[in-house]
VOVEX-180020 format. One line per field, with one value per residue (C-alpha): x, y, z; chain. Coordinates in Angstrom, 1 decimal. Example, Ala and Ser with C-alpha at 12.3 -4.5 7.8 and 13.67 -1.06 7.14 Angstrom:
2
x = [12.3 / 13.7]
y = [-4.5 / -1.1]
z = [7.8 / 7.1]
sefi = [A / A]
END
This chain:
82
x = [50.1 / 47.7 / 45.1 / 41.7 / 39.9 / 37.1 / 34.7 / 35.6 / 34.7 / 31.4 / 30.5 / 31.5 / 29.5 / 26.6 / 27.0 / 27.2 / 23.8 / 22.0 / 23.2 / 22.0 / 18.5 / 17.9 / 19.0 / 16.6 / 13.8 / 14.5 / 14.7 / 11.6 / 9.6 / 10.9 / 9.8 / 6.3 / 5.9 / 6.8 / 4.3 / 1.8 / 2.4 / 2.3 / -1.0 / -2.5 / -1.4 / -2.7 / -6.2 / -6.3 / -5.6 / -8.3 / -10.8 / -10.0 / -10.4 / -13.9 / -14.9 / -13.5 / -15.6 / -18.6 / -18.3 / -17.6 / -20.8 / -22.9 / -21.6 / -21.8 / -25.5 / -26.4 / -28.0 / -26.8 / -29.1 / -28.1 / -24.4 / -24.8 / -26.3 / -24.0 / -21.1 / -23.2 / -24.5 / -27.7 / -28.7 / -29.7 / -32.6 / -30.1 / -28.6 / -25.2 / -24.3 / -23.9]
y = [-11.2 / -14.1 / -14.4 / -15.6 / -18.2 / -16.5 / -19.2 / -17.9 / -14.3 / -15.7 / -17.2 / -14.3 / -12.0 / -14.5 / -14.5 / -10.6 / -10.2 / -13.0 / -11.0 / -7.6 / -9.4 / -10.9 / -7.8 / -5.7 / -8.0 / -8.2 / -4.3 / -4.0 / -6.4 / -4.7 / -1.5 / -2.8 / -4.7 / -1.4 / 0.7 / -1.9 / -1.9 / 1.9 / 2.0 / -0.7 / 1.4 / 4.6 / 3.0 / 1.7 / 5.0 / 6.5 / 3.8 / 4.5 / 8.3 / 7.7 / 5.6 / 8.1 / 10.7 / 8.7 / 7.9 / 11.6 / 12.5 / 10.0 / 11.2 / 14.9 / 14.3 / 12.3 / 14.3 / 13.9 / 10.6 / 8.8 / 9.6 / 8.5 / 5.2 / 4.5 / 4.8 / 2.3 / 4.4 / 6.0 / 9.6 / 10.3 / 13.0 / 15.6 / 15.2 / 13.5 / 10.1 / 7.1]
z = [-23.9 / -24.0 / -26.7 / -25.7 / -28.1 / -30.3 / -29.0 / -25.4 / -26.5 / -27.9 / -24.5 / -22.5 / -25.0 / -24.3 / -20.8 / -20.4 / -22.6 / -20.6 / -17.4 / -18.7 / -19.9 / -16.5 / -14.8 / -16.7 / -16.3 / -12.5 / -12.2 / -14.2 / -12.2 / -8.9 / -10.1 / -11.1 / -7.7 / -6.0 / -7.9 / -7.1 / -3.4 / -3.4 / -5.2 / -2.7 / 0.2 / -1.3 / -2.1 / 1.5 / 2.9 / 0.8 / 2.0 / 5.5 / 5.2 / 3.5 / 6.4 / 9.0 / 7.0 / 7.1 / 10.8 / 11.5 / 9.7 / 11.7 / 14.9 / 14.2 / 13.4 / 16.7 / 19.6 / 23.2 / 23.8 / 20.9 / 21.2 / 25.0 / 23.8 / 21.0 / 23.6 / 25.9 / 28.4 / 29.2 / 29.5 / 33.1 / 34.0 / 34.8 / 31.0 / 31.9 / 30.2 / 32.7]
sefi = [A / A / A / A / A / A / A / A / A / A / A / A / A / A / A / A / A / A / A / A / A / A / A / A / A / A / A / A / A / A / A / A / A / A / A / A / A / A / A / A / A / A / A / A / A / A / A / A / A / A / A / A / A / A / A / A / A / A / A / A / A / A / A / A / A / A / A / A / A / A / A / A / A / A / A / A / A / A / A / A / A / A]
END
C-alpha cells in the first residue's frame, strides 16, 4: 500500500474545498439568474395583458363609425365599412 505524503493530502483537501466553494457560487448565481429571468418574463406578460385589456376597453367603447375609421375605412350611407 502506498502512503501519500501529508502535504499532498493538504493540497487535495484545499482543491476539494475550493471546488465546492466555486460550485456553490456557480449554482447560487445560476439560480438567481434563472429567478431574475422568470420575474422579467412574468412582468412583461402582465404588462402585455394590461395593454390588451386597455385596447379591448377602447374598442368596446367605439361606435361603428369610430371602429371603421380606426380600421382605416369609412362608413358608407348604408352602414357598411368601406
